[in-house]
C-alpha positions, 0 to 999 in steps of 0.5 A: 500499499502506499500513501496520499501525496505530498508532491505529485506523482507520490502513490497513495492509499486508504487513510490510516496508520502510515507505515515507516516503509511508506516514504521517498527514498532521495537519490544523490542525483536527485530520483525518487524511488518509494519505499524507505526500506526498499520495494519489491514486487511478485512476479506471478508464473502461472503455467496457463495463465502466463504473468499476472500483470497490473495495469496503474491508475493514472496518480499513481508513480508513472501512472497509466502503465503495466508493471508488477504487484508490489510496493514498499517494504515494512520496517523489517519485512523481508523481500519475500514477504513483502511482496506477498504482502503486496500481492495480496493488497493490489491483487488479492493473491492469497499466500499458499497460491505461490510458490517462491522461485528466485529472487532478483534484486535490483540494488543501488545501494541506497535502496532495491526493489527485490523482484520476487518470482514465484509459481503458481501452486494453487490457481486463482482469479486475481481481485481489484482490491486497492485503488492503486490497481486500474485494471489486472490480466493474467498477460502471456510472456511473448506478449508482454513487452506489447503493452506500455510497461512501467520503466522499471519493469521495462528496464528487467524484464528481457532479463526475468523472462530468460530465468522463467524457465530454469527451475532447478532440483536438488536430490539429496542423497540423505544415506551419504549425507547423514553417513559424511557426518560422524555424530552417532546417526549409527545408533539411530537412523531414522533420527538422524535422517529426521533431522536432516529433512528438518534442516532441508525444509529450513534451506528450503524456506531460507533459498540458495545463493545464486553462485551455490547453484551456478545460476544467475540473480541471488537467491534460488528456491528448488525444489527439494527431494530426499532420498532415504533407504533401510532403516531411514525410511521410518524418517518422519517428513519434513514442509517442503522437502517431496520424501522418495522411500526407495523400495530396494537399492537408494541408489537406483531411485536417486537416478530413476528420480533425476531421470525423472526430474530432468525430463521434466525441465527441471536442472537437477544437482545430486548431493552426493559424494558416491562416485559411481553414483555420480558417473550415473547421476551425469549420465541421467543427466543431472549435475552432482554436488559432494555432501559438503556443499550441502552442509556448508548451506544450511543456516549456521544454527543447524549444522549437523552434529 
């Protein structure tokens, strides 16, 4: 949401408490950017409908252009939370409908704008729910550039469009990862596997640095698959992680999951330090990262051991 303008062209908001983030940041060269703590917007991607665009009202900043639902972040608010909140306020986007995939950050040092690319996992129809939206529409990626776009969105659209087909997935060889850390896992394999799944769920929420995945931009949220075998199959599931319990050999299941994900267009990374399995993974269309790579990605409070 935005506020009643103290100057021409400033975004507005309905009467009510003003958030401290609802303010202009003035660049050293005089340009103004909305959001004291930066701003964020949601690029919602629907497999059938395309991307969700907002037709901005004429009195808003760069009015009568098309852009993404978004606005100023609140103090202490993450970019992902800010984008989803703004999208709910401006376009009626339900939180549960979006799975974040990518954070793309435009950072000027004194101000930043984060585009949250998210996949629609629960179909919905957008609703004009505040005065800033003149119109909302699902637009095919091929047609977006035909619209009169907000200058900031226009400058980033072609780069973002090129990333819409990039869908990283990580498959974890749980037995191999557990075996890499001597923390007593052999005394309680289901318990150790459950703890690892919990840590993976935390990492899935946090996201992975793009550089760690060899991808562009800043942060990605891969699709996570954890393969369990033997006694570890009785481990407790964790939210956000696709848990696959191998009926027999875990290696065969990991290779099968790699082939399945690669066939669906995912860029697959398998976490294992097993050399024989690594060769099979490459043949199946995946890349391989050692177990230390995953341990280094885990939040510091969740390191194994």
